[in-house]
N, CA and C atoms as an extended XYZ file, in Angstrom:
357
Properties=species:S:1:pos:R:3:atomname:S:1:resname:S:1:resid:I:1 pbc="F F F"
N         9.850      -56.411      -18.316 N   MET     1
C        11.098      -55.422      -17.919 CA  MET     1
C        12.334      -56.369      -17.680 C   MET     1
N        12.168      -57.377      -17.237 N   PHE     2
C        13.481      -57.917      -16.825 CA  PHE     2
C        13.613      -59.153      -17.597 C   PHE     2
N        13.071      -59.504      -18.529 N   GLU     3
C        13.246      -60.634      -19.441 CA  GLU     3
C        14.386      -60.182      -20.579 C   GLU     3
N        14.652      -58.899      -20.791 N   ASN     4
C        15.458      -58.416      -21.735 CA  ASN     4
C        15.888      -57.111      -21.471 C   ASN     4
N        17.258      -57.079      -20.747 N   PHE     5
C        17.624      -55.750      -19.994 CA  PHE     5
C        19.048      -55.540      -20.295 C   PHE     5
N        19.567      -54.647      -20.122 N   THR     6
C        21.081      -54.076      -20.120 CA  THR     6
C        21.554      -53.683      -18.761 C   THR     6
N        22.582      -54.170      -18.234 N   ALA     7
C        23.009      -53.494      -16.865 CA  ALA     7
C        24.484      -53.213      -17.113 C   ALA     7
N        25.140      -52.235      -16.247 N   THR     8
C        26.321      -52.025      -16.359 CA  THR     8
C        27.128      -52.856      -15.245 C   THR     8
N        28.140      -53.612      -16.011 N   ASP     9
C        28.894      -54.412      -14.960 CA  ASP     9
C        29.761      -53.528      -14.166 C   ASP     9
N        29.641      -53.851      -12.796 N   ARG    10
C        30.680      -53.001      -11.904 CA  ARG    10
C        31.951      -52.803      -12.180 C   ARG    10
N        32.562      -53.720      -12.346 N   TRP    11
C        33.872      -54.063      -12.777 CA  TRP    11
C        34.468      -53.418      -13.797 C   TRP    11
N        33.985      -53.824      -14.917 N   THR    12
C        34.342      -53.630      -16.415 CA  THR    12
C        33.780      -52.178      -16.766 C   THR    12
N        32.789      -51.462      -16.203 N   LYS    13
C        31.766      -50.593      -16.670 CA  LYS    13
C        31.181      -50.915      -17.955 C   LYS    13
N        31.161      -52.117      -18.372 N   LYS    14
C        30.821      -52.422      -19.886 CA  LYS    14
C        29.256      -52.744      -19.496 C   LYS    14
N        28.345      -52.321      -20.457 N   GLN    15
C        27.017      -52.643      -20.758 CA  GLN    15
C        27.020      -54.205      -21.336 C   GLN    15
N        26.122      -54.783      -20.503 N   VAL    16
C        25.852      -56.176      -20.667 CA  VAL    16
C        24.510      -56.365      -21.033 C   VAL    16
N        24.147      -57.405      -22.099 N   HIS    17
C        22.876      -57.789      -22.434 CA  HIS    17
C        22.551      -58.776      -21.775 C   HIS    17
N        21.506      -58.852      -21.335 N   CYS    18
C        20.845      -59.872      -20.464 CA  CYS    18
C        19.432      -60.410      -20.952 C   CYS    18
N        19.451      -61.660      -21.305 N   VAL    19
C        18.132      -61.956      -21.784 CA  VAL    19
C        17.541      -63.597      -21.325 C   VAL    19
N        16.351      -63.458      -20.883 N   TYR    20
C        15.922      -64.666      -20.013 CA  TYR    20
C        15.810      -65.835      -21.117 C   TYR    20
N        16.103      -67.038      -20.824 N   GLN    21
C        16.046      -68.186      -21.697 CA  GLN    21
C        15.208      -69.223      -21.398 C   GLN    21
N        15.426      -69.768      -20.017 N   ALA    22
C        14.513      -70.814      -19.630 CA  ALA    22
C        14.176      -70.859      -18.227 C   ALA    22
N        13.267      -71.628      -17.791 N   MET    23
C        12.773      -72.042      -16.439 CA  MET    23
C        12.676      -73.480      -16.371 C   MET    23
N        13.583      -73.917      -15.320 N   ILE    24
C        13.471      -75.458      -14.975 CA  ILE    24
C        13.362      -75.640      -13.185 C   ILE    24
N        12.287      -76.594      -13.403 N   VAL    25
C        12.495      -77.001      -12.020 CA  VAL    25
C        13.672      -77.832      -11.390 C   VAL    25
N        14.384      -77.186      -10.484 N   ALA    26
C        15.687      -77.987      -10.146 CA  ALA    26
C        15.558      -79.207       -9.402 C   ALA    26
N        14.469      -79.776       -9.006 N   ILE    27
C        14.232      -81.065       -8.408 CA  ILE    27
C        14.791      -81.993       -9.305 C   ILE    27
N        14.443      -81.976      -10.629 N   ALA    28
C        14.384      -82.883      -11.614 CA  ALA    28
C        16.022      -82.989      -12.097 C   ALA    28
N        16.538      -81.727      -12.208 N   THR    29
C        18.025      -81.594      -12.922 CA  THR    29
C        19.224      -81.874      -11.722 C   THR    29
N        18.795      -81.247      -10.500 N   ARG    30
C        20.037      -81.107       -9.577 CA  ARG    30
C        19.691      -81.421       -8.212 C   ARG    30
N        18.395      -81.910       -8.118 N   HIS    31
C        17.944      -82.526       -6.750 CA  HIS    31
C        17.833      -81.217       -5.708 C   HIS    31
N        17.460      -80.206       -6.192 N   ALA    32
C        17.500      -78.985       -5.325 CA  ALA    32
C        16.103      -78.498       -5.205 C   ALA    32
N        15.878      -77.964       -4.084 N   ASP    33
C        14.290      -77.694       -4.000 CA  ASP    33
C        14.401      -76.053       -4.480 C   ASP    33
N        14.355      -75.953       -5.659 N   ALA    34
C        14.406      -74.600       -6.289 CA  ALA    34
C        13.940      -74.667       -7.672 C   ALA    34
N        13.697      -73.397       -8.096 N   ILE    35
C        13.336      -73.087       -9.558 CA  ILE    35
C        14.737      -72.285      -10.182 C   ILE    35
N        15.191      -72.761      -11.216 N   ASP    36
C        16.426      -72.359      -11.912 CA  ASP    36
C        15.899      -71.741      -13.072 C   ASP    36
N        16.334      -70.496      -13.279 N   LEU    37
C        16.012      -69.536      -14.410 CA  LEU    37
C        17.448      -69.113      -15.337 C   LEU    37
N        17.466      -69.415      -16.263 N   LYS    38
C        18.527      -69.294      -17.161 CA  LYS    38
C        18.492      -68.048      -18.113 C   LYS    38
N        19.666      -67.146      -17.866 N   PHE    39
C        19.709      -65.995      -18.476 CA  PHE    39
C        20.744      -66.169      -19.602 C   PHE    39
N        21.019      -65.407      -20.856 N   LEU    40
C        22.361      -65.346      -21.170 CA  LEU    40
C        22.638      -63.869      -20.909 C   LEU    40
N        24.024      -63.841      -20.475 N   VAL    41
C        24.568      -62.522      -20.151 CA  VAL    41
C        25.645      -62.251      -21.107 C   VAL    41
N        25.295      -61.293      -22.247 N   ASP    42
C        26.318      -61.233      -23.435 CA  ASP    42
C        26.498      -62.735      -23.941 C   ASP    42
N        25.780      -63.485      -23.970 N   GLY    43
C        25.823      -64.936      -24.694 CA  GLY    43
C        26.545      -65.949      -23.384 C   GLY    43
N        26.809      -65.536      -22.494 N   ARG    44
C        27.130      -66.605      -21.543 CA  ARG    44
C        26.015      -67.122      -20.711 C   ARG    44
N        26.077      -68.034      -20.151 N   LYS    45
C        24.946      -68.684      -19.547 CA  LYS    45
C        25.031      -68.522      -18.223 C   LYS    45
N        24.143      -67.810      -17.386 N   VAL    46
C        23.919      -67.499      -16.113 CA  VAL    46
C        22.549      -68.201      -15.381 C   VAL    46
N        22.771      -68.809      -14.266 N   TRP    47
C        21.543      -69.352      -13.764 CA  TRP    47
C        21.310      -68.591      -12.394 C   TRP    47
N        20.069      -68.213      -12.069 N   VAL    48
C        19.682      -67.599      -10.820 CA  VAL    48
C        18.602      -68.831      -10.214 C   VAL    48
N        19.070      -69.262       -9.140 N   ALA    49
C        18.065      -70.269       -8.602 CA  ALA    49
C        17.181      -69.501       -7.308 C   ALA    49
N        15.830      -69.663       -7.469 N   LEU    50
C        14.827      -69.109       -6.491 CA  LEU    50
C        14.513      -70.459       -5.621 C   LEU    50
N        14.414      -70.239       -4.425 N   PRO    51
C        14.310      -71.423       -3.566 CA  PRO    51
C        12.622      -71.541       -3.733 C   PRO    51
N        12.085      -72.867       -3.927 N   ALA    52
C        10.778      -73.114       -4.008 CA  ALA    52
C         9.959      -72.823       -2.654 C   ALA    52
N        10.429      -72.700       -1.446 N   PRO    53
C         9.817      -72.574       -0.440 CA  PRO    53
C         9.463      -70.927       -0.374 C   PRO    53
N         9.967      -69.982       -1.205 N   ALA    54
C         9.386      -68.805       -1.313 CA  ALA    54
C         7.957      -68.647       -1.882 C   ALA    54
N         7.623      -69.366       -2.773 N   TRP    55
C         6.412      -69.617       -3.402 CA  TRP    55
C         5.272      -69.671       -2.061 C   TRP    55
N         5.742      -70.725       -1.456 N   VAL    56
C         4.896      -70.931       -0.450 CA  VAL    56
C         4.832      -69.838        0.722 C   VAL    56
N         5.830      -69.269        1.040 N   GLU    57
C         5.896      -68.086        1.870 CA  GLU    57
C         5.239      -66.798        1.428 C   GLU    57
N         5.316      -66.581        0.200 N   TYR    58
C         4.705      -65.378       -0.612 CA  TYR    58
C         3.154      -65.619       -0.507 C   TYR    58
N         2.562      -66.712       -1.088 N   LYS    59
C         1.273      -67.222       -0.589 CA  LYS    59
C         0.682      -67.102        0.688 C   LYS    59
N         1.594      -67.660        1.518 N   LYS    60
C         1.095      -67.455        3.114 CA  LYS    60
C         0.977      -66.133        3.563 C   LYS    60
N         2.043      -65.241        2.910 N   ARG    61
C         1.942      -63.593        3.467 CA  ARG    61
C         1.035      -62.713        2.617 C   ARG    61
N         0.683      -63.287        1.320 N   THR    62
C        -0.242      -62.156        0.739 CA  THR    62
C        -1.432      -62.762       -0.052 C   THR    62
N        -1.375      -64.204        0.088 N   GLY    63
C        -2.713      -65.112       -0.647 CA  GLY    63
C        -2.568      -64.750       -1.978 C   GLY    63
N        -1.371      -64.382       -2.727 N   LYS    64
C        -1.014      -64.236       -4.069 CA  LYS    64
C        -0.100      -65.392       -4.386 C   LYS    64
N        -0.093      -65.882       -5.769 N   MET    65
C         0.992      -66.488       -6.120 CA  MET    65
C         2.132      -65.957       -7.047 C   MET    65
N         3.058      -66.731       -6.839 N   ILE    66
C         4.153      -66.196       -7.785 CA  ILE    66
C         3.951      -66.998       -9.209 C   ILE    66
N         3.780      -66.083      -10.056 N   THR    67
C         3.726      -66.627      -11.449 CA  THR    67
C         4.989      -67.094      -12.137 C   THR    67
N         4.885      -67.706      -13.342 N   ASP    68
C         6.338      -67.962      -13.938 CA  ASP    68
C         6.654      -66.682      -14.569 C   ASP    68
N         6.006      -65.731      -15.047 N   PRO    69
C         6.404      -64.440      -15.430 CA  PRO    69
C         7.096      -63.438      -14.326 C   PRO    69
N         6.230      -63.668      -13.061 N   LEU    70
C         7.060      -62.881      -12.114 CA  LEU    70
C         8.281      -63.554      -11.426 C   LEU    70
N         8.330      -64.887      -11.518 N   ALA    71
C         9.505      -65.539      -11.246 CA  ALA    71
C        10.875      -65.038      -12.175 C   ALA    71
N        10.514      -64.718      -13.606 N   VAL    72
C        11.538      -64.164      -14.408 CA  VAL    72
C        11.854      -62.781      -14.025 C   VAL    72
N        10.815      -61.897      -13.389 N   GLU    73
C        11.027      -60.688      -12.972 CA  GLU    73
C        11.970      -60.663      -11.879 C   GLU    73
N        11.613      -61.560      -10.872 N   ILE    74
C        12.277      -61.510       -9.720 CA  ILE    74
C        13.932      -61.794       -9.794 C   ILE    74
N        13.938      -63.252      -10.683 N   ALA    75
C        15.586      -63.330      -11.030 CA  ALA    75
C        16.260      -62.225      -12.051 C   ALA    75
N        15.446      -61.777      -12.939 N   GLY    76
C        16.236      -60.661      -13.545 CA  GLY    76
C        16.613      -59.531      -12.694 C   GLY    76
N        15.605      -58.902      -11.944 N   HIS    77
C        15.992      -58.083      -11.081 CA  HIS    77
C        17.220      -58.381      -10.364 C   HIS    77
N        17.250      -59.618       -9.826 N   TYR    78
C        18.482      -59.954       -8.827 CA  TYR    78
C        19.638      -60.093       -9.666 C   TYR    78
N        19.541      -60.609      -10.904 N   LEU    79
C        20.820      -60.569      -11.743 CA  LEU    79
C        21.188      -59.190      -12.011 C   LEU    79
N        20.240      -58.238      -12.433 N   ARG    80
C        20.871      -56.811      -12.726 CA  ARG    80
C        21.615      -56.453      -11.477 C   ARG    80
N        20.881      -56.495      -10.293 N   THR    81
C        21.420      -56.101       -9.038 CA  THR    81
C        22.849      -56.718       -8.923 C   THR    81
N        23.035      -57.933       -8.989 N   ALA    82
C        24.432      -58.763       -8.854 CA  ALA    82
C        25.461      -58.021       -9.729 C   ALA    82
N        24.958      -57.963      -11.111 N   LEU    83
C        25.830      -57.331      -11.841 CA  LEU    83
C        26.340      -56.069      -11.776 C   LEU    83
N        25.466      -55.065      -11.384 N   GLU    84
C        25.524      -53.779      -11.152 CA  GLU    84
C        26.373      -53.637       -9.751 C   GLU    84
N        26.328      -54.287       -8.918 N   SER    85
C        27.108      -54.285       -7.642 CA  SER    85
C        28.487      -54.991       -7.543 C   SER    85
N        28.800      -55.653       -8.601 N   GLY    86
C        29.881      -56.635       -8.716 CA  GLY    86
C        29.876      -57.819       -7.863 C   GLY    86
N        28.782      -58.375       -7.330 N   GLU    87
C        28.681      -59.629       -6.549 CA  GLU    87
C        28.755      -60.640       -7.523 C   GLU    87
N        30.047      -61.293       -7.105 N   GLY    88
C        30.106      -62.790       -7.779 CA  GLY    88
C        30.614      -62.677       -9.366 C   GLY    88
N        31.163      -61.740       -9.522 N   ALA    89
C        31.655      -61.468      -11.078 CA  ALA    89
C        32.136      -62.904      -11.695 C   ALA    89
N        31.569      -63.027      -12.796 N   GLY    90
C        31.953      -64.202      -13.512 CA  GLY    90
C        31.465      -65.559      -13.085 C   GLY    90
N        30.284      -65.509      -12.259 N   ARG    91
C        29.773      -66.763      -11.517 CA  ARG    91
C        28.764      -67.177      -12.513 C   ARG    91
N        28.491      -68.752      -12.589 N   GLU    92
C        27.680      -69.354      -13.601 CA  GLU    92
C        26.436      -69.513      -12.841 C   GLU    92
N        26.115      -69.660      -11.657 N   MET    93
C        24.983      -69.474      -10.751 CA  MET    93
C        25.030      -68.880       -9.397 C   MET    93
N        23.759      -68.351       -9.397 N   TYR    94
C        23.717      -67.497       -8.066 CA  TYR    94
C        22.447      -68.279       -7.464 C   TYR    94
N        22.426      -68.289       -6.094 N   SER    95
C        21.046      -69.040       -5.407 CA  SER    95
C        21.129      -68.126       -4.304 C   SER    95
N        19.598      -67.912       -4.280 N   LEU    96
C        18.930      -66.659       -3.345 CA  LEU    96
C        18.448      -67.349       -2.191 C   LEU    96
N        18.118      -66.743       -1.209 N   THR    97
C        17.450      -67.522        0.044 CA  THR    97
C        16.126      -67.002       -0.269 C   THR    97
N        15.223      -67.528        0.763 N   VAL    98
C        13.689      -66.963        0.653 CA  VAL    98
C        13.477      -65.481        0.878 C   VAL    98
N        14.192      -65.107        1.877 N   ASP    99
C        14.117      -63.536        2.042 CA  ASP    99
C        14.678      -62.540        1.007 C   ASP    99
N        15.726      -63.232        0.248 N   GLU   100
C        16.518      -62.366       -0.882 CA  GLU   100
C        15.222      -62.218       -1.882 C   GLU   100
N        14.872      -63.567       -2.177 N   THR   101
C        13.925      -63.803       -3.404 CA  THR   101
C        12.616      -62.730       -2.987 C   THR   101
N        12.121      -62.874       -1.974 N   LEU   102
C        10.803      -61.978       -1.502 CA  LEU   102
C        11.306      -60.419       -1.685 C   LEU   102
N        12.542      -60.224       -1.219 N   ARG   103
C        12.725      -58.894       -1.251 CA  ARG   103
C        13.159      -58.169       -2.804 C   ARG   103
N        13.423      -58.990       -3.652 N   HIS   104
C        13.625      -58.645       -5.087 CA  HIS   104
C        12.416      -58.689       -5.860 C   HIS   104
N        11.371      -59.729       -5.082 N   LEU   105
C         9.958      -59.563       -5.609 CA  LEU   105
C         9.675      -58.248       -5.499 C   LEU   105
N         9.604      -57.776       -4.299 N   ASP   106
C         8.863      -56.502       -3.834 CA  ASP   106
C         9.681      -55.463       -4.783 C   ASP   106
N        11.141      -55.457       -4.906 N   GLN   107
C        11.721      -54.243       -5.785 CA  GLN   107
C        11.364      -54.582       -7.209 C   GLN   107
N        11.372      -55.601       -7.521 N   ALA   108
C        10.907      -55.685       -9.051 CA  ALA   108
C         9.238      -55.333       -9.232 C   ALA   108
N         8.455      -55.398       -8.824 N   VAL   109
C         7.270      -55.251       -8.573 CA  VAL   109
C         6.804      -53.526       -8.532 C   VAL   109
N         7.600      -53.084       -7.634 N   ALA   110
C         7.704      -51.682       -7.310 CA  ALA   110
C         8.554      -50.871       -8.710 C   ALA   110
N         9.426      -51.301       -9.333 N   GLU   111
C         9.950      -50.692      -10.319 CA  GLU   111
C         9.163      -50.892      -11.673 C   GLU   111
N         8.453      -52.053      -11.606 N   MET   112
C         7.335      -52.233      -12.717 CA  MET   112
C         6.361      -51.285      -12.747 C   MET   112
N         5.669      -51.019      -11.525 N   GLN   113
C         4.684      -50.137      -11.244 CA  GLN   113
C         5.036      -48.517      -11.494 C   GLN   113
N         6.265      -48.304      -11.014 N   ALA   114
C         6.572      -47.102      -11.313 CA  ALA   114
C         7.099      -46.675      -12.873 C   ALA   114
N         7.389      -47.711      -13.606 N   ALA   115
C         7.559      -47.583      -14.810 CA  ALA   115
C         6.556      -46.932      -16.043 C   ALA   115
N         6.769      -46.036      -16.749 N   PRO   116
C         5.722      -45.473      -17.626 CA  PRO   116
C         5.315      -46.443      -18.452 C   PRO   116
N         4.175      -46.448      -18.867 N   ALA   117
C         3.330      -47.454      -19.550 CA  ALA   117
C         3.983      -47.782      -20.851 C   ALA   117
N         4.145      -48.859      -21.383 N   GLY   118
C         4.666      -49.131      -22.667 CA  GLY   118
C         6.273      -49.480      -22.630 C   GLY   118
N         7.083      -49.411      -21.388 N   VAL   119
C         8.202      -49.375      -21.194 CA  VAL   119
C         8.698      -51.002      -20.991 C   VAL   119
């Protein structure tokens, strides 16, 4: 659902095409305790950093794991929300807190469950 989506930019009112491209453990690249997910937003690189402690907290709260595909959904949901709300227009990187990550996880899962089959 959020691997390849469109969103309406809050400021330009333009539809932007967002495509997930990569996931990188940020400890190796920027010495951060995060998982970085790269999207192309109309061809421009945009990174969404999800804090690694969110994986631990989610497991503690639910007994379930955040899988790689679920991480993509969380980051994509956040990115769509950020674009549509006008948050950080033109930013190259967004960093979420543990609470933000878990909130977007819940919202993304709810949207996926509400979507008709085959969408």
